[in-house]
N, CA, C and O atoms as CSV, one atom per row, in Angstrom:
chain,resi,resn,atom,element,x,y,z
A,1,MET,N,N,127.241,89.737,88.205
A,1,MET,CA,C,126.799,90.021,89.679
A,1,MET,C,C,126.337,91.283,88.650
A,1,MET,O,O,127.044,91.808,87.790
A,2,ALA,N,N,124.772,91.648,89.037
A,2,ALA,CA,C,123.758,92.718,88.453
A,2,ALA,C,C,122.938,93.736,89.568
A,2,ALA,O,O,122.529,93.660,90.726
A,3,LEU,N,N,122.966,94.581,88.628
A,3,LEU,CA,C,122.529,95.790,90.081
A,3,LEU,C,C,121.681,96.502,89.238
A,3,LEU,O,O,121.760,96.538,88.010
A,4,TRP,N,N,120.537,97.296,90.232
A,4,TRP,CA,C,119.180,97.780,89.966
A,4,TRP,C,C,118.907,99.468,90.583
A,4,TRP,O,O,119.233,99.750,91.736
A,5,CYS,N,N,118.349,100.379,89.758
A,5,CYS,CA,C,118.105,101.525,90.705
A,5,CYS,C,C,116.152,101.767,90.373
A,5,CYS,O,O,115.361,101.458,89.482
A,6,VAL,N,N,116.105,102.481,91.683
A,6,VAL,CA,C,114.402,102.322,91.557
A,6,VAL,C,C,114.310,104.186,91.516
A,6,VAL,O,O,114.648,105.087,92.284
A,7,GLY,N,N,113.554,104.089,89.950
A,7,GLY,CA,C,113.070,105.825,89.496
A,7,GLY,C,C,111.846,105.759,89.400
A,7,GLY,O,O,111.365,105.151,88.444
A,8,GLY,N,N,111.127,106.286,90.237
A,8,GLY,CA,C,109.704,106.656,89.789
A,8,GLY,C,C,109.067,105.364,90.014
A,8,GLY,O,O,109.227,104.704,91.041
A,9,ASP,N,N,108.239,104.977,88.890
A,9,ASP,CA,C,108.134,103.761,88.998
A,9,ASP,C,C,108.989,103.114,87.664
A,9,ASP,O,O,108.325,102.946,86.641
A,10,MET,N,N,110.271,102.788,87.641
A,10,MET,CA,C,110.980,102.227,86.590
A,10,MET,C,C,111.996,101.685,87.523
A,10,MET,O,O,112.588,102.280,88.423
A,11,ILE,N,N,112.103,100.268,87.092
A,11,ILE,CA,C,113.737,99.595,87.188
A,11,ILE,C,C,114.153,99.427,86.481
A,11,ILE,O,O,113.508,98.814,85.631
A,12,VAL,N,N,115.533,99.782,86.167
A,12,VAL,CA,C,116.657,99.961,85.974
A,12,VAL,C,C,117.878,98.735,85.872
A,12,VAL,O,O,118.946,99.102,86.360
A,13,THR,N,N,117.871,97.681,85.447
A,13,THR,CA,C,118.446,96.795,85.448
A,13,THR,C,C,120.113,96.183,84.646
A,13,THR,O,O,120.063,95.500,83.623
A,14,TRP,N,N,121.309,96.516,85.222
A,14,TRP,CA,C,122.391,96.316,84.231
A,14,TRP,C,C,123.687,95.016,84.864
A,14,TRP,O,O,123.999,94.992,86.055
A,15,GLY,N,N,124.193,94.200,84.004
A,15,GLY,CA,C,125.463,93.105,84.531
A,15,GLY,C,C,125.150,91.936,83.848
A,15,GLY,O,O,124.706,91.799,82.708
A,16,SER,N,N,125.415,91.177,84.624
A,16,SER,CA,C,125.393,89.957,83.635
A,16,SER,C,C,123.865,89.479,83.610
A,16,SER,O,O,123.164,89.338,84.611
A,17,PRO,N,N,123.349,89.181,81.842
A,17,PRO,CA,C,121.835,88.996,82.117
A,17,PRO,C,C,122.070,87.911,82.722
A,17,PRO,O,O,121.720,88.358,83.814
A,18,GLU,N,N,122.333,86.970,82.933
A,18,GLU,CA,C,122.459,85.291,83.664
A,18,GLU,C,C,122.309,85.283,84.998
A,18,GLU,O,O,122.051,84.275,85.655
A,19,ASP,N,N,122.502,86.677,85.546
A,19,ASP,CA,C,122.259,87.119,87.300
A,19,ASP,C,C,121.553,87.995,87.302
A,19,ASP,O,O,121.883,88.697,88.257
A,20,GLY,N,N,119.863,88.874,86.257
A,20,GLY,CA,C,119.842,89.395,86.919
A,20,GLY,C,C,119.739,91.109,86.363
A,20,GLY,O,O,118.937,92.008,86.614
A,21,GLY,N,N,121.048,91.027,85.445
A,21,GLY,CA,C,121.161,91.944,84.694
A,21,GLY,C,C,120.287,92.269,84.212
A,21,GLY,O,O,119.970,93.454,84.317
A,22,ASP,N,N,119.351,91.214,83.326
A,22,ASP,CA,C,118.490,91.405,81.760
A,22,ASP,C,C,117.419,91.617,82.553
A,22,ASP,O,O,117.691,91.035,83.603
A,23,SER,N,N,116.229,92.180,82.659
A,23,SER,CA,C,115.142,92.266,83.271
A,23,SER,C,C,113.945,92.689,82.159
A,23,SER,O,O,112.924,93.358,82.320
A,24,THR,N,N,114.507,92.003,80.934
A,24,THR,CA,C,113.252,92.499,80.004
A,24,THR,C,C,111.816,91.640,80.045
A,24,THR,O,O,110.666,92.048,79.883
A,25,THR,N,N,112.278,90.402,80.303
A,25,THR,CA,C,111.187,89.632,80.167
A,25,THR,C,C,109.867,89.748,81.007
A,25,THR,O,O,108.747,89.306,80.752
A,26,VAL,N,N,110.544,90.824,82.614
A,26,VAL,CA,C,109.601,90.710,83.564
A,26,VAL,C,C,109.198,92.162,83.690
A,26,VAL,O,O,108.444,92.584,84.567
A,27,LYS,N,N,109.995,93.193,82.351
A,27,LYS,CA,C,109.701,94.466,82.998
A,27,LYS,C,C,108.222,94.788,82.631
A,27,LYS,O,O,107.882,95.639,83.453
A,28,ASP,N,N,107.220,94.538,81.836
A,28,ASP,CA,C,106.059,94.863,81.976
A,28,ASP,C,C,104.922,94.542,84.103
A,28,ASP,O,O,104.008,95.066,84.739
A,29,GLN,N,N,105.886,93.405,84.232
A,29,GLN,CA,C,105.682,93.318,85.441
A,29,GLN,C,C,106.031,94.487,86.694
A,29,GLN,O,O,105.258,94.921,87.549
A,30,LEU,N,N,107.243,94.762,86.503
A,30,LEU,CA,C,107.111,95.768,87.190
A,30,LEU,C,C,106.909,97.474,87.530
A,30,LEU,O,O,107.535,98.521,87.360
A,31,ARG,N,N,105.818,97.084,88.026
A,31,ARG,CA,C,104.868,98.511,88.466
A,31,ARG,C,C,104.707,98.332,89.871
A,31,ARG,O,O,104.684,97.286,90.519
A,32,ASN,N,N,104.528,100.309,90.488
A,32,ASN,CA,C,104.091,99.720,92.114
A,32,ASN,C,C,105.418,99.219,92.664
A,32,ASN,O,O,105.262,99.034,93.871
A,33,VAL,N,N,106.765,98.896,92.255
A,33,VAL,CA,C,107.869,98.318,93.367
A,33,VAL,C,C,107.594,98.607,94.444
A,33,VAL,O,O,106.974,99.670,94.435
A,34,GLN,N,N,107.738,98.180,95.498
A,34,GLN,CA,C,107.663,98.778,97.140
A,34,GLN,C,C,109.278,98.969,97.518
A,34,GLN,O,O,109.891,99.969,97.890
A,35,GLN,N,N,109.880,97.076,97.175
A,35,GLN,CA,C,110.774,96.853,97.901
A,35,GLN,C,C,111.800,95.776,96.580
A,35,GLN,O,O,111.279,95.195,95.628
A,36,ILE,N,N,113.079,95.777,96.863
A,36,ILE,CA,C,113.512,94.483,96.101
A,36,ILE,C,C,114.747,94.110,96.785
A,36,ILE,O,O,115.491,94.954,97.284
A,37,HIS,N,N,114.940,93.032,96.808
A,37,HIS,CA,C,115.883,91.939,97.250
A,37,HIS,C,C,116.808,91.161,96.145
A,37,HIS,O,O,116.615,91.030,94.937
A,38,ALA,N,N,117.580,90.820,96.742
A,38,ALA,CA,C,118.634,90.287,95.420
A,38,ALA,C,C,119.352,88.725,96.292
A,38,ALA,O,O,119.206,88.564,97.504
A,39,THR,N,N,120.033,87.808,95.482
A,39,THR,CA,C,120.418,86.817,96.056
A,39,THR,C,C,121.547,87.074,95.181
A,39,THR,O,O,121.473,88.075,94.467
A,40,GLU,N,N,122.441,86.439,95.123
A,40,GLU,CA,C,123.804,86.913,94.355
A,40,GLU,C,C,123.868,86.765,93.060
A,40,GLU,O,O,124.873,87.072,92.418
A,41,ARG,N,N,122.496,86.137,92.390
A,41,ARG,CA,C,122.317,85.544,90.935
A,41,ARG,C,C,120.944,85.821,90.779
A,41,ARG,O,O,120.362,85.243,89.861
A,42,ALA,N,N,120.256,86.671,91.572
A,42,ALA,CA,C,118.700,86.744,91.086
A,42,ALA,C,C,118.195,88.068,91.831
A,42,ALA,O,O,119.003,88.809,92.389
A,43,PHE,N,N,116.773,88.341,91.812
A,43,PHE,CA,C,115.984,89.588,92.207
A,43,PHE,C,C,114.987,88.984,92.596
A,43,PHE,O,O,114.599,87.879,92.217
A,44,ALA,N,N,114.345,89.934,93.666
A,44,ALA,CA,C,112.745,89.827,93.772
A,44,ALA,C,C,112.507,91.174,93.972
A,44,ALA,O,O,113.344,91.976,94.385
A,45,ALA,N,N,111.090,91.475,93.607
A,45,ALA,CA,C,110.241,92.625,93.851
A,45,ALA,C,C,109.131,92.423,95.128
A,45,ALA,O,O,108.725,91.266,95.236
A,46,ILE,N,N,108.840,92.953,95.657
A,46,ILE,CA,C,107.828,93.185,96.268
A,46,ILE,C,C,106.902,94.100,95.864
A,46,ILE,O,O,107.255,95.262,96.067
A,47,LEU,N,N,105.609,93.929,95.253
A,47,LEU,CA,C,104.949,94.995,94.595
A,47,LEU,C,C,104.193,95.416,95.221
A,47,LEU,O,O,103.799,94.694,96.138
A,48,ALA,N,N,103.497,96.985,95.056
A,48,ALA,CA,C,102.080,97.019,96.199
A,48,ALA,C,C,101.070,96.777,96.114
A,48,ALA,O,O,100.297,97.690,96.407
A,49,ASP,N,N,100.469,95.461,95.682
A,49,ASP,CA,C,99.714,94.438,95.577
A,49,ASP,C,C,99.837,93.081,96.503
A,49,ASP,O,O,99.066,92.174,96.816
A,50,GLY,N,N,101.238,93.422,96.785
A,50,GLY,CA,C,101.707,92.386,97.920
A,50,GLY,C,C,102.327,90.326,96.946
A,50,GLY,O,O,102.496,89.138,97.219
A,51,SER,N,N,102.391,91.386,95.745
A,51,SER,CA,C,102.994,89.861,94.922
A,51,SER,C,C,104.295,90.066,94.565
A,51,SER,O,O,104.866,91.156,94.547
A,52,VAL,N,N,104.785,88.933,94.264
A,52,VAL,CA,C,106.477,89.500,93.902
A,52,VAL,C,C,106.524,88.453,92.246
A,52,VAL,O,O,105.969,87.470,91.754
A,53,VAL,N,N,107.848,89.738,91.820
A,53,VAL,CA,C,107.848,88.959,91.013
A,53,VAL,C,C,109.745,88.782,91.018
A,53,VAL,O,O,110.441,89.728,91.386
A,54,THR,N,N,110.270,87.648,90.626
A,54,THR,CA,C,111.471,87.748,90.516
A,54,THR,C,C,112.729,87.327,89.245
A,54,THR,O,O,112.585,86.114,89.392
A,55,TRP,N,N,113.277,87.378,88.691
A,55,TRP,CA,C,113.889,87.838,87.763
A,55,TRP,C,C,115.544,87.049,88.007
A,55,TRP,O,O,116.102,86.914,89.096
A,56,GLY,N,N,116.011,86.663,86.824
A,56,GLY,CA,C,117.742,86.581,86.918
A,56,GLY,C,C,118.077,84.578,87.137
A,56,GLY,O,O,117.456,83.667,86.589
A,57,SER,N,N,118.942,84.502,87.859
A,57,SER,CA,C,119.030,83.002,87.653
A,57,SER,C,C,118.003,82.343,88.225
A,57,SER,O,O,117.489,82.779,89.254
A,58,PRO,N,N,117.546,81.124,87.584
A,58,PRO,CA,C,116.376,80.272,88.230
A,58,PRO,C,C,116.368,79.071,88.639
A,58,PRO,O,O,115.413,78.297,88.697
A,59,GLU,N,N,117.833,78.852,89.033
A,59,GLU,CA,C,118.405,77.931,90.426
A,59,GLU,C,C,118.646,79.091,91.627
A,59,GLU,O,O,118.991,78.828,92.780
A,60,ASP,N,N,118.492,79.875,91.311
A,60,ASP,CA,C,119.390,80.884,92.594
A,60,ASP,C,C,118.080,81.850,92.694
A,60,ASP,O,O,118.428,83.014,92.493
A,61,GLY,N,N,116.559,81.719,92.964
A,61,GLY,CA,C,116.088,82.423,92.917
A,61,GLY,C,C,115.550,83.276,91.959
A,61,GLY,O,O,114.644,84.031,92.314
A,62,GLY,N,N,116.022,83.296,90.577
A,62,GLY,CA,C,114.608,83.849,89.704
A,62,GLY,C,C,113.932,83.390,89.596
A,62,GLY,O,O,112.958,84.053,89.239
A,63,ASP,N,N,113.740,82.176,89.729
A,63,ASP,CA,C,112.201,81.403,89.354
A,63,ASP,C,C,111.419,80.795,90.441
A,63,ASP,O,O,111.481,79.889,91.272
A,64,SER,N,N,110.605,81.801,89.999
A,64,SER,CA,C,109.353,81.486,92.141
A,64,SER,C,C,108.154,80.618,91.283
A,64,SER,O,O,107.201,80.356,92.018
A,65,ILE,N,N,108.009,80.144,89.960
A,65,ILE,CA,C,106.958,79.608,89.793
A,65,ILE,C,C,106.462,78.129,90.734
A,65,ILE,O,O,105.331,77.706,90.974
A,66,ARG,N,N,107.644,77.659,91.071
A,66,ARG,CA,C,106.978,76.413,92.083
A,66,ARG,C,C,106.338,77.173,93.352
A,66,ARG,O,O,106.023,76.452,94.298
A,67,VAL,N,N,106.153,78.318,93.445
A,67,VAL,CA,C,105.897,79.189,94.689
A,67,VAL,C,C,104.580,80.179,94.447
A,67,VAL,O,O,103.688,80.449,95.252
A,68,ARG,N,N,104.778,80.702,92.854
A,68,ARG,CA,C,104.057,81.398,92.689
A,68,ARG,C,C,102.567,81.852,93.317
A,68,ARG,O,O,102.418,82.950,93.855
A,69,ASP,N,N,101.862,81.215,93.229
A,69,ASP,CA,C,100.775,80.933,93.803
A,69,ASP,C,C,100.502,81.502,95.051
A,69,ASP,O,O,99.664,82.327,95.416
A,70,GLN,N,N,101.551,80.772,95.736
A,70,GLN,CA,C,101.757,81.205,97.315
A,70,GLN,C,C,102.304,82.595,97.833
A,70,GLN,O,O,102.115,83.174,98.903
A,71,LEU,N,N,102.798,82.822,97.092
A,71,LEU,CA,C,103.500,84.715,97.170
A,71,LEU,C,C,102.205,85.696,96.669
A,71,LEU,O,O,101.918,86.122,95.550
A,72,ARG,N,N,101.545,85.866,98.003
A,72,ARG,CA,C,100.462,86.770,98.076
A,72,ARG,C,C,100.175,87.246,99.360
A,72,ARG,O,O,99.909,86.543,100.334
A,73,HIS,N,N,100.250,88.702,99.319
A,73,HIS,CA,C,100.315,88.838,100.688
A,73,HIS,C,C,101.603,89.318,101.602
A,73,HIS,O,O,101.705,89.206,102.824
A,74,VAL,N,N,102.589,89.901,100.651
A,74,VAL,CA,C,103.768,89.124,100.892
A,74,VAL,C,C,104.533,90.525,101.421
A,74,VAL,O,O,104.822,91.462,100.678
A,75,GLN,N,N,104.819,90.461,102.985
A,75,GLN,CA,C,105.527,91.530,103.557
A,75,GLN,C,C,107.037,92.344,103.625
A,75,GLN,O,O,107.481,93.491,103.564
A,76,GLN,N,N,107.462,91.068,103.777
A,76,GLN,CA,C,109.127,91.323,103.618
A,76,GLN,C,C,109.720,89.721,103.190
A,76,GLN,O,O,109.416,88.640,103.693
A,77,ILE,N,N,110.540,89.985,102.227
A,77,ILE,CA,C,111.591,89.353,101.467
A,77,ILE,C,C,112.738,89.227,102.467
A,77,ILE,O,O,112.802,90.277,103.106
A,78,HIS,N,N,113.456,88.551,102.763
A,78,HIS,CA,C,115.354,88.049,103.006
A,78,HIS,C,C,115.459,86.873,102.499
A,78,HIS,O,O,114.844,85.808,102.443
A,79,ALA,N,N,116.674,87.494,102.045
A,79,ALA,CA,C,117.828,86.469,101.087
A,79,ALA,C,C,119.151,86.004,101.468
A,79,ALA,O,O,120.091,86.688,101.872
A,80,THR,N,N,119.081,84.343,101.227
A,80,THR,CA,C,120.693,84.405,101.393
A,80,THR,C,C,121.788,84.219,99.867
A,80,THR,O,O,121.816,84.986,98.905
A,81,ARG,N,N,122.462,83.178,100.036
A,81,ARG,CA,C,123.490,83.506,98.933
A,81,ARG,C,C,122.744,83.448,97.374
A,81,ARG,O,O,122.747,84.195,96.396
A,82,PHE,N,N,122.000,81.908,97.773
A,82,PHE,CA,C,121.277,81.609,96.585
A,82,PHE,C,C,119.572,81.544,96.561
A,82,PHE,O,O,119.186,80.917,95.575
A,83,ALA,N,N,118.803,81.894,97.158
A,83,ALA,CA,C,117.629,81.770,97.862
A,83,ALA,C,C,116.799,82.385,98.693
A,83,ALA,O,O,117.082,82.536,99.882
A,84,PHE,N,N,115.690,82.804,98.159
A,84,PHE,CA,C,114.626,83.690,98.892
A,84,PHE,C,C,113.604,83.002,99.853
A,84,PHE,O,O,113.406,81.794,99.723
A,85,ALA,N,N,112.795,83.884,101.032
A,85,ALA,CA,C,112.245,83.516,101.907
A,85,ALA,C,C,111.299,84.875,101.567
A,85,ALA,O,O,111.580,86.051,101.340
A,86,ALA,N,N,110.588,84.448,101.613
A,86,ALA,CA,C,109.120,85.389,102.026
A,86,ALA,C,C,108.476,85.857,102.698
A,86,ALA,O,O,108.561,86.980,102.203
A,87,VAL,N,N,107.965,85.953,103.327
A,87,VAL,CA,C,107.249,86.173,104.718
A,87,VAL,C,C,105.702,87.111,104.490
A,87,VAL,O,O,105.518,88.311,104.283
A,88,LEU,N,N,104.857,86.084,104.620
A,88,LEU,CA,C,103.080,86.579,104.294
A,88,LEU,C,C,102.466,87.164,106.024
A,88,LEU,O,O,102.687,87.074,107.231
A,89,ALA,N,N,101.732,87.670,105.179
A,89,ALA,CA,C,101.135,89.113,106.338
A,89,ALA,C,C,100.558,87.695,107.300
A,89,ALA,O,O,100.603,88.032,108.483
A,90,ASP,N,N,100.225,86.760,107.211
A,90,ASP,CA,C,99.520,85.557,108.119
A,90,ASP,C,C,100.348,85.170,109.005
A,90,ASP,O,O,100.050,84.466,109.970
A,91,GLY,N,N,102.152,85.876,108.578
A,91,GLY,CA,C,103.159,84.670,109.455
A,91,GLY,C,C,103.773,83.724,108.571
A,91,GLY,O,O,104.968,83.437,108.644
A,92,SER,N,N,102.891,83.181,107.645
A,92,SER,CA,C,104.021,82.040,107.098
A,92,SER,C,C,105.368,82.227,106.364
A,92,SER,O,O,105.651,83.401,106.122
A,93,VAL,N,N,105.978,81.576,106.089
A,93,VAL,CA,C,107.384,81.684,105.723
A,93,VAL,C,C,107.034,81.289,103.943
A,93,VAL,O,O,105.895,81.136,104.384
A,94,VAL,N,N,106.973,81.121,103.090
A,94,VAL,CA,C,107.410,80.506,101.338
A,94,VAL,C,C,109.047,80.900,100.957
A,94,VAL,O,O,109.376,82.056,100.692
A,95,THR,N,N,109.867,79.921,100.973
A,95,THR,CA,C,111.055,80.166,99.996
A,95,THR,C,C,111.370,79.134,98.936
A,95,THR,O,O,110.971,77.990,98.721
A,96,TRP,N,N,112.228,79.949,98.353
A,96,TRP,CA,C,111.984,79.391,96.834
A,96,TRP,C,C,113.819,79.503,96.094
A,96,TRP,O,O,114.121,80.688,96.232
A,97,GLY,N,N,114.759,78.913,95.571
A,97,GLY,CA,C,115.737,78.749,95.119
A,97,GLY,C,C,116.455,78.048,95.539
A,97,GLY,O,O,115.815,77.425,96.386
A,98,HIS,N,N,117.786,77.568,95.516
A,98,HIS,CA,C,118.687,76.544,95.810
A,98,HIS,C,C,117.984,76.217,96.718
A,98,HIS,O,O,117.272,77.059,97.265
A,99,PRO,N,N,117.997,74.797,97.154
A,99,PRO,CA,C,117.465,74.492,98.463
A,99,PRO,C,C,118.512,74.226,99.319
A,99,PRO,O,O,118.184,74.119,100.501
A,100,GLY,N,N,120.305,74.015,98.916
A,100,GLY,CA,C,120.867,74.079,99.319
A,100,GLY,C,C,121.029,75.181,100.574
A,100,GLY,O,O,121.488,74.817,101.657
A,101,TYR,N,N,120.736,76.137,100.401
A,101,TYR,CA,C,120.803,77.923,100.403
A,101,TYR,C,C,119.062,78.372,101.381
A,101,TYR,O,O,118.401,79.360,101.702
A,102,GLY,N,N,119.034,76.914,101.486
A,102,GLY,CA,C,117.440,77.789,102.050
A,102,GLY,C,C,116.164,77.562,101.433
A,102,GLY,O,O,115.207,77.873,102.142
A,103,GLY,N,N,115.945,77.175,100.481
A,103,GLY,CA,C,115.049,77.288,98.853
A,103,GLY,C,C,113.936,76.855,99.560
A,103,GLY,O,O,112.857,77.427,99.709
A,104,ASP,N,N,114.472,75.343,100.152
A,104,ASP,CA,C,113.430,74.161,100.206
A,104,ASP,C,C,112.823,74.000,102.099
A,104,ASP,O,O,113.216,73.273,103.011
A,105,ASN,N,N,112.056,74.749,102.047
A,105,ASN,CA,C,111.855,74.897,104.242
A,105,ASN,C,C,110.860,73.894,103.641
A,105,ASN,O,O,110.202,74.628,102.903
A,106,THR,N,N,110.371,72.699,103.516
A,106,THR,CA,C,109.907,71.861,103.661
A,106,THR,C,C,109.468,71.337,104.981
A,106,THR,O,O,108.415,71.482,105.602
A,107,VAL,N,N,110.429,70.770,105.206
A,107,VAL,CA,C,110.593,69.777,106.457
A,107,VAL,C,C,110.284,70.503,107.700
A,107,VAL,O,O,109.919,70.082,108.797
A,108,VAL,N,N,110.566,71.943,107.180
A,108,VAL,CA,C,110.075,73.184,108.851
A,108,VAL,C,C,109.126,74.029,108.708
A,108,VAL,O,O,108.669,74.714,109.623
A,109,LYS,N,N,108.767,74.046,107.578
A,109,LYS,CA,C,107.602,75.040,107.027
A,109,LYS,C,C,106.605,74.974,107.838
A,109,LYS,O,O,105.775,75.837,107.549
A,110,ASP,N,N,106.246,74.219,108.900
A,110,ASP,CA,C,105.035,74.628,110.477
A,110,ASP,C,C,106.039,75.088,111.545
A,110,ASP,O,O,105.616,75.471,112.636
A,111,GLN,N,N,106.924,75.072,111.362
A,111,GLN,CA,C,108.429,76.209,112.378
A,111,GLN,C,C,108.432,77.393,111.816
A,111,GLN,O,O,109.212,78.232,112.267
A,112,LEU,N,N,107.938,77.585,111.183
A,112,LEU,CA,C,108.355,78.864,110.929
A,112,LEU,C,C,107.142,80.208,110.420
A,112,LEU,O,O,107.108,80.648,109.271
A,113,ARG,N,N,106.636,80.473,111.042
A,113,ARG,CA,C,105.241,81.092,111.414
A,113,ARG,C,C,106.231,82.403,112.891
A,113,ARG,O,O,107.196,82.306,113.650
A,114,ARG,N,N,105.012,83.638,112.480
A,114,ARG,CA,C,105.817,84.486,113.839
A,114,ARG,C,C,104.875,84.695,114.767
A,114,ARG,O,O,103.693,85.034,114.722
A,115,LEU,N,N,105.655,84.418,115.643
A,115,LEU,CA,C,105.011,84.141,116.934
A,115,LEU,C,C,103.618,85.517,117.402
A,115,LEU,O,O,102.988,85.424,118.456
């Protein structure tokens, strides 16, 4: 398990590198961080512009490349044990991470809208 600390415009991570303890690959992207959320093995940061930066275990939410183009105007992120769900400004939901823990919402995507 990795831990994090927000200090001004800086994020510091430590702990197991494969579980998000090493954020050096995304360090330059972690500016204007508004919120950070975690699964058991990955992190997701919402930036001031509504975009998202992820790191940690790729299969457990640390790799959001599959949905990166959809992660715009993010208002909230929620995490399960190994997956993330982002609520966008238009009320739609984008998920990524381990499919068995909620990382694949293709079957119910149309039903996941804020009313």
